matplotlib code that plots the C-alpha trace (Angstrom):
import matplotlib.pyplot as plt

x = [-159.9, -159.3, -157.0, -158.7, -161.8, -159.8, -158.1, -161.8, -163.0, -160.3, -161.0, -164.5, -164.1, -161.7, -164.5, -167.6, -165.3, -166.7, -170.1, -169.8, -168.9, -171.3, -174.3, -173.4, -173.6, -177.0, -178.4, -176.8, -179.0, -182.2, -185.7, -187.4, -191.4, -191.2, -192.8, -190.8, -193.0, -191.7, -192.9, -191.5, -193.0, -195.0, -195.7, -197.2, -200.5, -201.6, -202.6, -201.7, -200.5, -199.5, -197.0, -196.6, -193.2, -193.0, -189.0, -188.6, -186.0, -183.3, -183.5, -180.2, -179.8, -181.0, -181.4, -184.8, -186.8, -190.5, -192.2, -195.0, -195.8, -198.7, -200.1, -198.1, -194.6, -194.0, -192.1, -194.0, -191.8, -190.5, -192.0, -189.0, -185.4, -182.9, -180.6, -177.1, -178.3, -180.0, -177.2, -174.3, -172.3, -171.9, -170.7, -167.6, -166.3, -164.5, -160.8, -160.5, -161.8, -161.7, -160.1, -162.8, -162.0, -163.3, -164.8, -168.1, -167.8, -169.0, -169.6, -171.2, -172.7, -174.7, -176.5, -178.1, -181.8, -181.2, -184.6, -185.4, -182.5, -183.4, -187.0, -186.2, -184.2, -181.2, -178.2, -174.7, -171.7, -169.9, -172.7, -174.3, -178.2, -176.6, -177.6, -174.1, -173.5, -173.9, -177.1, -178.6, -182.6, -183.9, -184.0, -188.0, -188.3, -185.5, -184.2, -182.1, -183.2, -185.2, -183.8, -187.3, -190.7, -192.0, -194.5, -194.0, -196.4, -195.9, -198.1, -197.5, -196.6, -199.6, -203.3, -202.4, -203.9, -207.3, -205.0, -201.6, -198.9, -196.8, -193.4, -190.8, -187.3, -185.1, -181.3, -179.3, -175.5, -174.1, -177.0, -175.6, -177.4, -176.7, -177.2, -175.9, -172.4, -168.4, -168.2, -170.0, -169.2, -165.8, -164.5, -167.8, -167.2, -170.9, -172.2, -170.3, -171.6, -175.2, -175.2, -178.3, -180.5, -182.8, -186.1, -189.4, -192.6, -195.9, -199.8, -202.0, -204.3, -207.7, -209.3, -212.6, -212.7, -210.5, -209.8, -209.2, -205.4, -203.2, -200.3, -197.2, -196.3, -192.7, -193.1, -189.6, -185.8, -183.4, -180.1, -177.6, -174.9, -177.0, -176.1, -179.5, -183.0, -184.8, -187.2, -186.5, -189.6, -188.4, -188.0, -186.9, -183.2, -184.3, -184.9, -183.7, -184.0, -187.6, -187.4, -186.1, -189.5, -192.4, -195.2, -195.3, -199.1, -200.4, -203.5, -205.0, -205.2, -208.4]
y = [5.5, 5.5, 2.7, 0.7, 0.6, -0.5, -3.3, -4.3, -4.4, -6.5, -8.8, -9.0, -9.6, -12.8, -13.8, -13.5, -14.6, -18.5, -17.7, -15.1, -17.5, -20.0, -17.5, -16.5, -20.3, -20.2, -17.0, -18.5, -21.9, -20.5, -21.7, -19.2, -19.9, -23.3, -23.8, -26.4, -28.5, -29.9, -31.6, -31.9, -33.9, -36.1, -38.5, -35.7, -36.7, -32.8, -30.0, -30.0, -26.4, -25.4, -22.6, -20.6, -18.5, -15.8, -14.6, -11.2, -9.6, -9.6, -13.0, -14.7, -18.1, -16.9, -19.1, -19.4, -21.2, -21.5, -22.8, -23.0, -21.3, -20.8, -17.3, -17.0, -17.0, -20.5, -22.8, -25.7, -27.2, -26.2, -27.0, -26.3, -25.4, -24.7, -27.6, -26.1, -24.1, -27.2, -29.8, -27.4, -28.2, -25.9, -25.7, -23.8, -25.2, -22.9, -24.3, -21.5, -18.2, -16.2, -19.1, -21.0, -24.4, -25.3, -28.2, -28.9, -28.8, -27.2, -23.5, -21.7, -18.3, -17.2, -14.3, -16.3, -17.3, -16.3, -15.6, -19.2, -20.8, -19.2, -20.0, -23.7, -23.5, -26.6, -25.3, -26.6, -27.1, -24.3, -22.0, -21.2, -22.4, -23.5, -26.8, -29.5, -32.2, -34.4, -32.9, -31.7, -31.0, -33.7, -34.5, -34.5, -30.7, -29.9, -29.3, -27.3, -23.4, -23.7, -21.5, -20.0, -19.4, -22.5, -24.5, -26.0, -28.7, -30.0, -31.0, -30.4, -33.2, -33.4, -31.6, -27.9, -25.3, -23.6, -20.2, -20.4, -18.4, -19.5, -17.7, -17.1, -15.7, -15.1, -14.2, -13.5, -13.1, -9.8, -7.6, -4.7, -1.2, 2.7, 1.6, -2.1, -1.8, -2.4, 1.0, -0.4, -3.4, -4.0, -6.3, -8.4, -11.5, -12.8, -9.4, -9.5, -12.8, -11.2, -7.2, -6.5, -8.7, -11.9, -10.6, -12.0, -12.7, -13.9, -14.4, -15.9, -18.8, -19.3, -22.9, -21.8, -19.2, -20.2, -18.0, -19.2, -18.4, -16.4, -13.5, -13.4, -9.8, -8.7, -8.0, -7.3, -8.2, -10.3, -9.0, -8.2, -10.7, -13.2, -12.6, -13.0, -14.0, -10.6, -9.3, -5.9, -4.3, -1.3, -2.1, 1.7, 0.6, -2.6, -2.3, -4.9, -7.7, -7.2, -8.0, -11.4, -12.9, -11.0, -12.7, -15.7, -17.4, -19.9, -22.0, -24.8, -28.4, -30.5]
z = [-14.9, -18.9, -18.6, -16.0, -19.0, -21.7, -19.3, -18.4, -22.1, -23.1, -20.1, -20.7, -24.6, -23.6, -21.1, -23.7, -26.8, -26.3, -26.0, -28.7, -31.3, -30.2, -30.7, -34.3, -35.3, -33.3, -34.9, -38.4, -37.4, -36.9, -38.3, -40.0, -40.2, -38.5, -34.6, -32.7, -30.4, -27.1, -24.6, -20.7, -17.8, -19.7, -16.6, -15.1, -12.8, -12.7, -14.9, -18.5, -19.9, -23.3, -23.9, -27.3, -26.8, -29.8, -30.0, -30.6, -32.4, -29.9, -29.3, -29.3, -27.4, -24.0, -21.1, -19.2, -17.1, -16.4, -13.4, -10.9, -7.5, -5.1, -4.4, -1.4, -3.5, -2.6, -5.1, -6.3, -9.2, -12.3, -15.9, -18.1, -17.6, -20.5, -20.5, -20.0, -16.6, -15.5, -15.7, -15.0, -18.2, -21.0, -24.4, -23.4, -20.3, -17.6, -17.1, -14.3, -13.9, -17.7, -19.0, -21.7, -23.2, -26.7, -25.2, -22.9, -19.2, -16.1, -15.9, -12.7, -14.1, -10.9, -12.8, -15.3, -13.3, -9.5, -8.9, -10.3, -8.3, -5.1, -5.2, -5.9, -3.2, -3.7, -2.7, -4.0, -2.7, -3.5, -1.8, -5.0, -6.2, -9.4, -10.3, -10.6, -13.0, -10.0, -8.7, -11.9, -12.7, -13.9, -17.5, -17.3, -16.9, -19.0, -23.2, -25.2, -26.1, -29.0, -31.9, -32.8, -31.7, -30.1, -28.4, -24.9, -23.4, -19.9, -16.9, -12.9, -11.2, -8.9, -8.4, -8.1, -5.8, -7.2, -7.9, -8.5, -10.5, -13.4, -13.9, -16.7, -16.0, -18.8, -19.1, -22.4, -22.1, -23.2, -23.7, -22.8, -22.9, -21.9, -18.0, -17.8, -19.5, -18.7, -16.6, -13.8, -11.4, -13.3, -10.9, -11.0, -13.3, -12.7, -14.1, -17.2, -18.2, -17.9, -18.3, -18.2, -15.2, -15.9, -16.5, -15.2, -16.2, -14.4, -14.7, -12.1, -13.1, -11.2, -12.3, -11.0, -13.7, -16.6, -19.4, -22.6, -22.7, -20.4, -21.3, -19.5, -18.5, -17.0, -13.8, -12.6, -12.8, -11.0, -9.2, -12.0, -10.2, -8.8, -5.0, -4.0, -5.1, -4.8, -7.5, -8.4, -10.0, -11.5, -15.0, -16.5, -17.1, -19.1, -22.6, -25.4, -23.2, -23.2, -27.1, -25.9, -26.3, -27.8, -26.3, -23.9, -23.7, -21.9, -21.9, -19.7, -21.6, -21.2]

ax = plt.figure().add_subplot(projection="3d")
ax.plot(x, y, z, "-o")
ax.set_aspect("equal")
plt.show()
């Protein structure tokens, strides 16, 4: 068992190395005190929304998605998805499983945002729900991962139901903790790219009784390896992932 764990750790380092190097540069490029402004779906004809996402001390280039659902949990549309997962192209492509390139290329990360992708419900030829370079999420809803706290303005495509939900799912690679570590699921490479599972936040908006602003709170996490689109509501094993964002707020635009 001791040697199995050693070999598992060595293998993990080879898998993680390109992302760790990339994360180092992103961490050292972070802006301080400057709020980036992003706009998506500028041609949308529906409700305007303004998000303010404040990063926490564990923020280090996470993948995330923001989308809308009706009160029955049916997917309406995406508002923002980080470009890498939306296009299927990452800064370091994968030549074969476990072997990475220094050039951009296609990567399949099933554990990244499984709750969002299963909700979206578009299956790829490989049986996953991940977007591909041939069938990406449209650019109107995507963007690079902001390096610091940021403001996002977006619109729904069409008129929304009177009551709806706003959902955010966020995942940060290599965020081990005492519960999610390399002694479990040692043969699952999808798990090893995620560690703590993707975290899901939500809030309900009632257009008949609008509020000045809404705060999204964590409601659960996704499957640790992305095998399904279930929501797991027990958050007792989630620690540092709760500090990727310190606050997520949204308000209705006039």
